[in-house]
Backbone as XML, in Angstrom:
<?xml version="1.0"?>
<chain id="A" units="angstrom">
  <residue number="1" name="MET">
    <atom name="N" x="-129.793" y="275.211" z="11.357"/>
    <atom name="CA" x="-131.115" y="274.661" z="11.570"/>
    <atom name="C" x="-131.923" y="275.606" z="12.444"/>
  </residue>
  <residue number="2" name="SER">
    <atom name="N" x="-133.212" y="275.563" z="12.255"/>
    <atom name="CA" x="-134.088" y="276.420" z="13.035"/>
    <atom name="C" x="-134.314" y="275.801" z="14.406"/>
  </residue>
  <residue number="3" name="LYS">
    <atom name="N" x="-134.783" y="276.619" z="15.335"/>
    <atom name="CA" x="-135.026" y="276.140" z="16.698"/>
    <atom name="C" x="-136.464" y="275.713" z="16.909"/>
  </residue>
  <residue number="4" name="ILE">
    <atom name="N" x="-137.241" y="275.654" z="15.837"/>
    <atom name="CA" x="-138.638" y="275.224" z="15.946"/>
    <atom name="C" x="-138.650" y="273.700" z="16.021"/>
  </residue>
  <residue number="5" name="ARG">
    <atom name="N" x="-139.369" y="273.185" z="16.977"/>
    <atom name="CA" x="-139.437" y="271.747" z="17.145"/>
    <atom name="C" x="-140.424" y="271.180" z="16.120"/>
  </residue>
  <residue number="6" name="ARG">
    <atom name="N" x="-139.923" y="270.251" z="15.318"/>
    <atom name="CA" x="-140.769" y="269.634" z="14.310"/>
    <atom name="C" x="-141.273" y="268.302" z="14.821"/>
  </residue>
  <residue number="7" name="LYS">
    <atom name="N" x="-142.462" y="267.943" z="14.380"/>
    <atom name="CA" x="-143.025" y="266.652" z="14.730"/>
    <atom name="C" x="-143.135" y="265.830" z="13.466"/>
  </residue>
  <residue number="8" name="PHE">
    <atom name="N" x="-142.649" y="264.605" z="13.526"/>
    <atom name="CA" x="-142.686" y="263.714" z="12.397"/>
    <atom name="C" x="-143.714" y="262.615" z="12.663"/>
  </residue>
  <residue number="9" name="SER">
    <atom name="N" x="-144.491" y="262.323" z="11.650"/>
    <atom name="CA" x="-145.471" y="261.226" z="11.782"/>
    <atom name="C" x="-144.732" y="259.901" z="11.646"/>
  </residue>
  <residue number="10" name="LEU">
    <atom name="N" x="-145.441" y="258.843" z="11.972"/>
    <atom name="CA" x="-144.867" y="257.511" z="11.857"/>
    <atom name="C" x="-144.463" y="257.217" z="10.404"/>
  </residue>
  <residue number="11" name="ALA">
    <atom name="N" x="-145.312" y="257.609" z="9.456"/>
    <atom name="CA" x="-145.024" y="257.379" z="8.047"/>
    <atom name="C" x="-143.769" y="258.133" z="7.605"/>
  </residue>
  <residue number="12" name="GLU">
    <atom name="N" x="-143.606" y="259.373" z="8.101"/>
    <atom name="CA" x="-142.414" y="260.166" z="7.746"/>
    <atom name="C" x="-141.143" y="259.527" z="8.313"/>
  </residue>
  <residue number="13" name="LYS">
    <atom name="N" x="-141.245" y="259.066" z="9.538"/>
    <atom name="CA" x="-140.070" y="258.419" z="10.145"/>
    <atom name="C" x="-139.677" y="257.163" z="9.384"/>
  </residue>
  <residue number="14" name="LEU">
    <atom name="N" x="-140.679" y="256.355" z="9.023"/>
    <atom name="CA" x="-140.400" y="255.140" z="8.272"/>
    <atom name="C" x="-139.803" y="255.468" z="6.896"/>
  </residue>
  <residue number="15" name="GLN">
    <atom name="N" x="-140.305" y="256.517" z="6.273"/>
    <atom name="CA" x="-139.786" y="256.931" z="4.972"/>
    <atom name="C" x="-138.321" y="257.365" z="5.102"/>
  </residue>
  <residue number="16" name="ILE">
    <atom name="N" x="-138.015" y="258.134" z="6.124"/>
    <atom name="CA" x="-136.643" y="258.604" z="6.323"/>
    <atom name="C" x="-135.697" y="257.430" z="6.570"/>
  </residue>
  <residue number="17" name="LEU">
    <atom name="N" x="-136.160" y="256.471" z="7.374"/>
    <atom name="CA" x="-135.315" y="255.294" z="7.649"/>
    <atom name="C" x="-135.078" y="254.472" z="6.377"/>
  </residue>
  <residue number="18" name="SER">
    <atom name="N" x="-136.114" y="254.264" z="5.603"/>
    <atom name="CA" x="-135.938" y="253.495" z="4.376"/>
    <atom name="C" x="-135.096" y="254.248" z="3.356"/>
  </residue>
  <residue number="19" name="GLU">
    <atom name="N" x="-135.276" y="255.534" z="3.296"/>
    <atom name="CA" x="-134.485" y="256.356" z="2.378"/>
    <atom name="C" x="-133.010" y="256.356" z="2.754"/>
  </residue>
  <residue number="20" name="SER">
    <atom name="N" x="-132.736" y="256.317" z="4.053"/>
    <atom name="CA" x="-131.341" y="256.280" z="4.478"/>
    <atom name="C" x="-130.686" y="254.958" z="4.100"/>
  </residue>
  <residue number="21" name="ASP">
    <atom name="N" x="-131.449" y="253.873" z="4.080"/>
    <atom name="CA" x="-130.905" y="252.591" z="3.634"/>
    <atom name="C" x="-130.557" y="252.637" z="2.146"/>
  </residue>
  <residue number="22" name="GLN">
    <atom name="N" x="-131.334" y="253.367" z="1.363"/>
    <atom name="CA" x="-131.109" y="253.417" z="-0.076"/>
    <atom name="C" x="-130.036" y="254.436" z="-0.456"/>
  </residue>
  <residue number="23" name="ASN">
    <atom name="N" x="-130.127" y="255.641" z="0.123"/>
    <atom name="CA" x="-129.248" y="256.745" z="-0.305"/>
    <atom name="C" x="-128.081" y="257.001" z="0.625"/>
  </residue>
  <residue number="24" name="GLY">
    <atom name="N" x="-128.093" y="256.427" z="1.791"/>
    <atom name="CA" x="-127.048" y="256.684" z="2.766"/>
    <atom name="C" x="-127.518" y="257.628" z="3.856"/>
  </residue>
  <residue number="25" name="ILE">
    <atom name="N" x="-126.925" y="257.471" z="5.012"/>
    <atom name="CA" x="-127.357" y="258.232" z="6.187"/>
    <atom name="C" x="-127.063" y="259.717" z="6.042"/>
  </residue>
  <residue number="26" name="GLU">
    <atom name="N" x="-125.830" y="260.039" z="5.627"/>
    <atom name="CA" x="-125.434" y="261.444" z="5.563"/>
    <atom name="C" x="-126.315" y="262.252" z="4.617"/>
  </residue>
  <residue number="27" name="VAL">
    <atom name="N" x="-126.582" y="261.699" z="3.471"/>
    <atom name="CA" x="-127.418" y="262.390" z="2.468"/>
    <atom name="C" x="-128.822" y="262.611" z="3.022"/>
  </residue>
  <residue number="28" name="THR">
    <atom name="N" x="-129.356" y="261.603" z="3.665"/>
    <atom name="CA" x="-130.731" y="261.682" z="4.167"/>
    <atom name="C" x="-130.855" y="262.675" z="5.306"/>
  </residue>
  <residue number="29" name="ILE">
    <atom name="N" x="-129.924" y="262.656" z="6.271"/>
    <atom name="CA" x="-130.064" y="263.588" z="7.398"/>
    <atom name="C" x="-129.841" y="265.027" z="6.960"/>
  </residue>
  <residue number="30" name="ARG">
    <atom name="N" x="-129.020" y="265.245" z="5.923"/>
    <atom name="CA" x="-128.878" y="266.597" z="5.391"/>
    <atom name="C" x="-130.149" y="267.039" z="4.668"/>
  </residue>
  <residue number="31" name="LYS">
    <atom name="N" x="-130.742" y="266.102" z="3.925"/>
    <atom name="CA" x="-131.948" y="266.435" z="3.167"/>
    <atom name="C" x="-133.081" y="266.846" z="4.106"/>
  </residue>
  <residue number="32" name="TYR">
    <atom name="N" x="-133.255" y="266.107" z="5.191"/>
    <atom name="CA" x="-134.355" y="266.402" z="6.116"/>
    <atom name="C" x="-133.950" y="267.282" z="7.299"/>
  </residue>
  <residue number="33" name="GLN">
    <atom name="N" x="-132.686" y="267.691" z="7.299"/>
    <atom name="CA" x="-132.134" y="268.530" z="8.361"/>
    <atom name="C" x="-132.371" y="267.927" z="9.742"/>
  </residue>
  <residue number="34" name="LEU">
    <atom name="N" x="-131.923" y="266.685" z="9.884"/>
    <atom name="CA" x="-132.047" y="265.958" z="11.141"/>
    <atom name="C" x="-130.709" y="265.913" z="11.850"/>
  </residue>
  <residue number="35" name="ALA">
    <atom name="N" x="-130.779" y="265.856" z="13.160"/>
    <atom name="CA" x="-129.563" y="265.604" z="13.924"/>
    <atom name="C" x="-129.219" y="264.128" z="13.796"/>
  </residue>
  <residue number="36" name="ARG">
    <atom name="N" x="-127.948" y="263.849" z="13.733"/>
    <atom name="CA" x="-127.514" y="262.453" z="13.609"/>
    <atom name="C" x="-128.001" y="261.642" z="14.804"/>
  </residue>
  <residue number="37" name="SER">
    <atom name="N" x="-127.982" y="262.231" z="15.975"/>
    <atom name="CA" x="-128.431" y="261.517" z="17.177"/>
    <atom name="C" x="-129.919" y="261.154" z="17.104"/>
  </residue>
  <residue number="38" name="LEU">
    <atom name="N" x="-130.714" y="262.041" z="16.531"/>
    <atom name="CA" x="-132.151" y="261.749" z="16.381"/>
    <atom name="C" x="-132.346" y="260.600" z="15.398"/>
  </residue>
  <residue number="39" name="TYR">
    <atom name="N" x="-131.596" y="260.609" z="14.302"/>
    <atom name="CA" x="-131.717" y="259.518" z="13.343"/>
    <atom name="C" x="-131.379" y="258.173" z="14.018"/>
  </residue>
  <residue number="40" name="TYR">
    <atom name="N" x="-130.284" y="258.126" z="14.746"/>
    <atom name="CA" x="-129.873" y="256.879" z="15.385"/>
    <atom name="C" x="-130.835" y="256.468" z="16.506"/>
  </residue>
  <residue number="41" name="LYS">
    <atom name="N" x="-131.466" y="257.442" z="17.143"/>
    <atom name="CA" x="-132.478" y="257.121" z="18.140"/>
    <atom name="C" x="-133.664" y="256.434" z="17.476"/>
  </residue>
  <residue number="42" name="TRP">
    <atom name="N" x="-134.121" y="256.991" z="16.358"/>
    <atom name="CA" x="-135.220" y="256.366" z="15.603"/>
    <atom name="C" x="-134.816" y="254.983" z="15.097"/>
  </residue>
  <residue number="43" name="LYS">
    <atom name="N" x="-133.595" y="254.862" z="14.584"/>
    <atom name="CA" x="-133.129" y="253.599" z="14.024"/>
    <atom name="C" x="-133.069" y="252.527" z="15.130"/>
  </residue>
  <residue number="44" name="SER">
    <atom name="N" x="-132.571" y="252.895" z="16.295"/>
    <atom name="CA" x="-132.491" y="251.959" z="17.409"/>
    <atom name="C" x="-133.885" y="251.540" z="17.860"/>
  </residue>
  <residue number="45" name="ALA">
    <atom name="N" x="-134.791" y="252.492" z="17.980"/>
    <atom name="CA" x="-136.168" y="252.164" z="18.385"/>
    <atom name="C" x="-136.843" y="251.274" z="17.364"/>
  </residue>
  <residue number="46" name="PHE">
    <atom name="N" x="-136.591" y="251.512" z="16.098"/>
    <atom name="CA" x="-137.189" y="250.679" z="15.048"/>
    <atom name="C" x="-136.580" y="249.280" z="15.066"/>
  </residue>
  <residue number="47" name="ASP">
    <atom name="N" x="-135.286" y="249.181" z="15.292"/>
    <atom name="CA" x="-134.638" y="247.878" z="15.327"/>
    <atom name="C" x="-135.100" y="247.032" z="16.513"/>
  </residue>
  <residue number="48" name="HIS">
    <atom name="N" x="-135.378" y="247.670" z="17.642"/>
    <atom name="CA" x="-135.765" y="246.914" z="18.833"/>
    <atom name="C" x="-137.262" y="246.606" z="18.901"/>
  </residue>
  <residue number="49" name="LYS">
    <atom name="N" x="-138.100" y="247.569" z="18.518"/>
    <atom name="CA" x="-139.546" y="247.399" z="18.681"/>
    <atom name="C" x="-140.350" y="247.454" z="17.393"/>
  </residue>
  <residue number="50" name="GLY">
    <atom name="N" x="-139.675" y="247.613" z="16.292"/>
    <atom name="CA" x="-140.398" y="247.747" z="15.028"/>
    <atom name="C" x="-141.039" y="249.118" z="14.909"/>
  </residue>
  <residue number="51" name="SER">
    <atom name="N" x="-142.120" y="249.199" z="14.157"/>
    <atom name="CA" x="-142.765" y="250.502" z="13.953"/>
    <atom name="C" x="-143.400" y="251.027" z="15.227"/>
  </residue>
  <residue number="52" name="ASP">
    <atom name="N" x="-143.707" y="250.143" z="16.206"/>
    <atom name="CA" x="-144.254" y="250.617" z="17.477"/>
    <atom name="C" x="-143.233" y="251.454" z="18.260"/>
  </residue>
  <residue number="53" name="GLY">
    <atom name="N" x="-141.973" y="251.195" z="18.049"/>
    <atom name="CA" x="-140.936" y="251.963" z="18.719"/>
    <atom name="C" x="-140.856" y="253.398" z="18.250"/>
  </residue>
  <residue number="54" name="LEU">
    <atom name="N" x="-141.391" y="253.660" z="17.085"/>
    <atom name="CA" x="-141.365" y="255.032" z="16.531"/>
    <atom name="C" x="-142.558" y="255.875" z="16.971"/>
  </residue>
  <residue number="55" name="LEU">
    <atom name="N" x="-143.529" y="255.259" z="17.601"/>
    <atom name="CA" x="-144.697" y="256.005" z="18.079"/>
    <atom name="C" x="-144.301" y="256.830" z="19.295"/>
  </residue>
  <residue number="56" name="PRO">
    <atom name="N" x="-144.963" y="257.974" z="19.521"/>
    <atom name="CA" x="-144.648" y="258.807" z="20.680"/>
    <atom name="C" x="-144.881" y="258.042" z="21.975"/>
  </residue>
  <residue number="57" name="GLN">
    <atom name="N" x="-143.964" y="258.178" z="22.912"/>
    <atom name="CA" x="-144.072" y="257.517" z="24.203"/>
    <atom name="C" x="-144.338" y="258.576" z="25.268"/>
  </residue>
  <residue number="58" name="TYR">
    <atom name="N" x="-145.519" y="258.536" z="25.848"/>
    <atom name="CA" x="-145.871" y="259.481" z="26.898"/>
    <atom name="C" x="-145.931" y="258.730" z="28.215"/>
  </residue>
  <residue number="59" name="HIS">
    <atom name="N" x="-145.325" y="259.293" z="29.208"/>
    <atom name="CA" x="-145.297" y="258.681" z="30.518"/>
    <atom name="C" x="-146.219" y="259.458" z="31.440"/>
  </residue>
  <residue number="60" name="LYS">
    <atom name="N" x="-147.498" y="259.145" z="31.381"/>
    <atom name="CA" x="-148.493" y="259.849" z="32.180"/>
    <atom name="C" x="-148.567" y="259.165" z="33.552"/>
  </residue>
  <residue number="61" name="ILE">
    <atom name="N" x="-148.520" y="259.969" z="34.583"/>
    <atom name="CA" x="-148.611" y="259.465" z="35.960"/>
    <atom name="C" x="-150.079" y="259.470" z="36.374"/>
  </residue>
  <residue number="62" name="ASP">
    <atom name="N" x="-150.501" y="258.361" z="36.920"/>
    <atom name="CA" x="-151.871" y="258.223" z="37.392"/>
    <atom name="C" x="-152.139" y="259.250" z="38.491"/>
  </residue>
  <residue number="63" name="PRO">
    <atom name="N" x="-153.261" y="259.964" z="38.438"/>
    <atom name="CA" x="-153.545" y="260.973" z="39.478"/>
    <atom name="C" x="-153.592" y="260.393" z="40.897"/>
  </residue>
  <residue number="64" name="GLN">
    <atom name="N" x="-154.056" y="259.159" z="41.041"/>
    <atom name="CA" x="-154.062" y="258.524" z="42.362"/>
    <atom name="C" x="-152.651" y="258.313" z="42.866"/>
  </residue>
  <residue number="65" name="VAL">
    <atom name="N" x="-151.760" y="257.917" z="41.993"/>
    <atom name="CA" x="-150.352" y="257.702" z="42.393"/>
    <atom name="C" x="-149.741" y="259.043" z="42.795"/>
  </residue>
  <residue number="66" name="ARG">
    <atom name="N" x="-150.040" y="260.100" z="42.038"/>
    <atom name="CA" x="-149.510" y="261.414" z="42.371"/>
    <atom name="C" x="-150.002" y="261.869" z="43.754"/>
  </residue>
  <residue number="67" name="GLU">
    <atom name="N" x="-151.285" y="261.653" z="44.050"/>
    <atom name="CA" x="-151.823" y="262.019" z="45.360"/>
    <atom name="C" x="-151.139" y="261.214" z="46.472"/>
  </residue>
  <residue number="68" name="LEU">
    <atom name="N" x="-150.929" y="259.934" z="46.234"/>
    <atom name="CA" x="-150.242" y="259.099" z="47.245"/>
    <atom name="C" x="-148.814" y="259.563" z="47.460"/>
  </residue>
  <residue number="69" name="GLU">
    <atom name="N" x="-148.138" y="259.980" z="46.408"/>
    <atom name="CA" x="-146.779" y="260.481" z="46.562"/>
    <atom name="C" x="-146.767" y="261.776" z="47.386"/>
  </residue>
  <residue number="70" name="LYS">
    <atom name="N" x="-147.745" y="262.642" z="47.163"/>
    <atom name="CA" x="-147.847" y="263.881" z="47.967"/>
    <atom name="C" x="-148.099" y="263.561" z="49.424"/>
  </residue>
  <residue number="71" name="GLU">
    <atom name="N" x="-148.981" y="262.589" z="49.666"/>
    <atom name="CA" x="-149.313" y="262.200" z="51.044"/>
    <atom name="C" x="-148.081" y="261.583" z="51.723"/>
  </residue>
  <residue number="72" name="ASN">
    <atom name="N" x="-147.330" y="260.756" z="50.994"/>
    <atom name="CA" x="-146.103" y="260.173" z="51.548"/>
    <atom name="C" x="-145.099" y="261.243" z="51.924"/>
  </residue>
  <residue number="73" name="GLU">
    <atom name="N" x="-144.942" y="262.235" z="51.060"/>
    <atom name="CA" x="-144.013" y="263.321" z="51.359"/>
    <atom name="C" x="-144.454" y="264.124" z="52.581"/>
  </residue>
  <residue number="74" name="ARG">
    <atom name="N" x="-145.746" y="264.354" z="52.701"/>
    <atom name="CA" x="-146.271" y="265.085" z="53.865"/>
    <atom name="C" x="-145.997" y="264.284" z="55.139"/>
  </residue>
  <residue number="75" name="LEU">
    <atom name="N" x="-146.230" y="262.971" z="55.094"/>
    <atom name="CA" x="-145.996" y="262.119" z="56.260"/>
    <atom name="C" x="-144.508" y="262.054" z="56.613"/>
  </residue>
  <residue number="76" name="ARG">
    <atom name="N" x="-143.653" y="262.023" z="55.600"/>
    <atom name="CA" x="-142.200" y="262.016" z="55.860"/>
    <atom name="C" x="-141.763" y="263.280" z="56.594"/>
  </residue>
  <residue number="77" name="ARG">
    <atom name="N" x="-142.327" y="264.412" z="56.181"/>
    <atom name="CA" x="-141.991" y="265.691" z="56.851"/>
    <atom name="C" x="-142.450" y="265.664" z="58.312"/>
  </residue>
  <residue number="78" name="ILE">
    <atom name="N" x="-143.636" y="265.124" z="58.554"/>
    <atom name="CA" x="-144.153" y="265.035" z="59.930"/>
    <atom name="C" x="-143.229" y="264.168" z="60.768"/>
  </residue>
  <residue number="79" name="ILE">
    <atom name="N" x="-142.834" y="263.021" z="60.248"/>
    <atom name="CA" x="-141.960" y="262.097" z="60.994"/>
    <atom name="C" x="-140.605" y="262.754" z="61.230"/>
  </residue>
  <residue number="80" name="ALA">
    <atom name="N" x="-140.079" y="263.472" z="60.253"/>
    <atom name="CA" x="-138.783" y="264.148" z="60.411"/>
    <atom name="C" x="-138.872" y="265.192" z="61.513"/>
  </residue>
  <residue number="81" name="LYS">
    <atom name="N" x="-139.984" y="265.948" z="61.567"/>
    <atom name="CA" x="-140.142" y="266.965" z="62.631"/>
    <atom name="C" x="-140.211" y="266.300" z="63.998"/>
  </residue>
  <residue number="82" name="GLN">
    <atom name="N" x="-140.951" y="265.179" z="64.084"/>
    <atom name="CA" x="-141.064" y="264.485" z="65.367"/>
    <atom name="C" x="-139.721" y="263.912" z="65.801"/>
  </residue>
  <residue number="83" name="ALA">
    <atom name="N" x="-138.972" y="263.356" z="64.864"/>
    <atom name="CA" x="-137.648" y="262.807" z="65.201"/>
    <atom name="C" x="-136.725" y="263.920" z="65.674"/>
  </residue>
  <residue number="84" name="LEU">
    <atom name="N" x="-136.774" y="265.073" z="65.040"/>
    <atom name="CA" x="-135.956" y="266.206" z="65.464"/>
    <atom name="C" x="-136.369" y="266.672" z="66.853"/>
  </residue>
  <residue number="85" name="TYR">
    <atom name="N" x="-137.665" y="266.732" z="67.101"/>
    <atom name="CA" x="-138.152" y="267.130" z="68.419"/>
    <atom name="C" x="-137.668" y="266.170" z="69.499"/>
  </residue>
  <residue number="86" name="LEU">
    <atom name="N" x="-137.731" y="264.879" z="69.254"/>
    <atom name="CA" x="-137.277" y="263.891" z="70.223"/>
    <atom name="C" x="-135.769" y="263.978" z="70.441"/>
  </residue>
  <residue number="87" name="GLU">
    <atom name="N" x="-135.023" y="264.231" z="69.379"/>
    <atom name="CA" x="-133.568" y="264.342" z="69.512"/>
    <atom name="C" x="-133.205" y="265.561" z="70.361"/>
  </residue>
  <residue number="88" name="ILE">
    <atom name="N" x="-133.868" y="266.670" z="70.120"/>
    <atom name="CA" x="-133.612" y="267.877" z="70.914"/>
    <atom name="C" x="-133.998" y="267.638" z="72.365"/>
  </residue>
  <residue number="89" name="LYS">
    <atom name="N" x="-135.129" y="266.986" z="72.595"/>
    <atom name="CA" x="-135.564" y="266.695" z="73.965"/>
    <atom name="C" x="-134.538" y="265.822" z="74.686"/>
  </residue>
  <residue number="90" name="ASP">
    <atom name="N" x="-134.026" y="264.781" z="74.008"/>
    <atom name="CA" x="-133.024" y="263.925" z="74.621"/>
    <atom name="C" x="-131.748" y="264.691" z="74.953"/>
  </residue>
  <residue number="91" name="GLU">
    <atom name="N" x="-131.317" y="265.580" z="74.068"/>
    <atom name="CA" x="-130.111" y="266.379" z="74.335"/>
    <atom name="C" x="-130.327" y="267.296" z="75.530"/>
  </residue>
  <residue number="92" name="LEU">
    <atom name="N" x="-131.496" y="267.878" z="75.623"/>
    <atom name="CA" x="-131.778" y="268.757" z="76.769"/>
    <atom name="C" x="-131.833" y="267.964" z="78.076"/>
  </residue>
  <residue number="93" name="LEU">
    <atom name="N" x="-132.371" y="266.760" z="78.037"/>
    <atom name="CA" x="-132.417" y="265.936" z="79.226"/>
    <atom name="C" x="-131.016" y="265.512" z="79.663"/>
  </residue>
  <residue number="94" name="LYS">
    <atom name="N" x="-130.130" y="265.270" z="78.741"/>
    <atom name="CA" x="-128.773" y="264.878" z="79.079"/>
    <atom name="C" x="-128.033" y="266.027" z="79.764"/>
  </residue>
  <residue number="95" name="LYS">
    <atom name="N" x="-128.326" y="267.247" z="79.374"/>
    <atom name="CA" x="-127.661" y="268.415" z="79.932"/>
    <atom name="C" x="-128.288" y="268.888" z="81.241"/>
  </residue>
  <residue number="96" name="SER">
    <atom name="N" x="-129.471" y="268.425" z="81.547"/>
    <atom name="CA" x="-130.176" y="268.847" z="82.736"/>
    <atom name="C" x="-129.493" y="268.311" z="83.989"/>
  </residue>
  <residue number="97" name="PRO">
    <atom name="N" x="-129.248" y="269.171" z="85.014"/>
    <atom name="CA" x="-128.516" y="268.723" z="86.227"/>
    <atom name="C" x="-129.407" y="267.864" z="87.126"/>
  </residue>
  <residue number="98" name="ASN">
    <atom name="N" x="-130.701" y="268.050" z="87.120"/>
    <atom name="CA" x="-131.610" y="267.321" z="88.001"/>
    <atom name="C" x="-132.293" y="266.181" z="87.225"/>
  </residue>
  <residue number="99" name="ARG">
    <atom name="N" x="-131.518" y="265.430" z="86.545"/>
    <atom name="CA" x="-132.074" y="264.349" z="85.742"/>
    <atom name="C" x="-132.435" y="263.170" z="86.626"/>
  </residue>
  <residue number="100" name="PRO">
    <atom name="N" x="-133.669" y="262.677" z="86.504"/>
    <atom name="CA" x="-134.051" y="261.500" z="87.325"/>
    <atom name="C" x="-133.381" y="260.240" z="86.793"/>
  </residue>
  <residue number="101" name="LEU">
    <atom name="N" x="-133.046" y="259.361" z="87.698"/>
    <atom name="CA" x="-132.376" y="258.123" z="87.308"/>
    <atom name="C" x="-133.336" y="257.035" z="87.100"/>
  </residue>
</chain>
């Protein structure tokens, strides 16, 4: 098989699934040069969600959510630096001979 990624339309996927019911799975996947795992992925999606399951599923992240995630990561780094600073300060105070009581 070639390494070029092929895209199948919804109609093509439905045709392949129906043809496999008529002619058998092995014959159909050889004819269309499909991986067995891809065929079963399509079959499972069709069985669970119908033809909507065969449509492309894109998981787009909202830009606002992405910005909030970046801000959270920045704040986590700041807190980690402050916690490290406080830990070092406490260790130095414990080792200091003139520690106030």
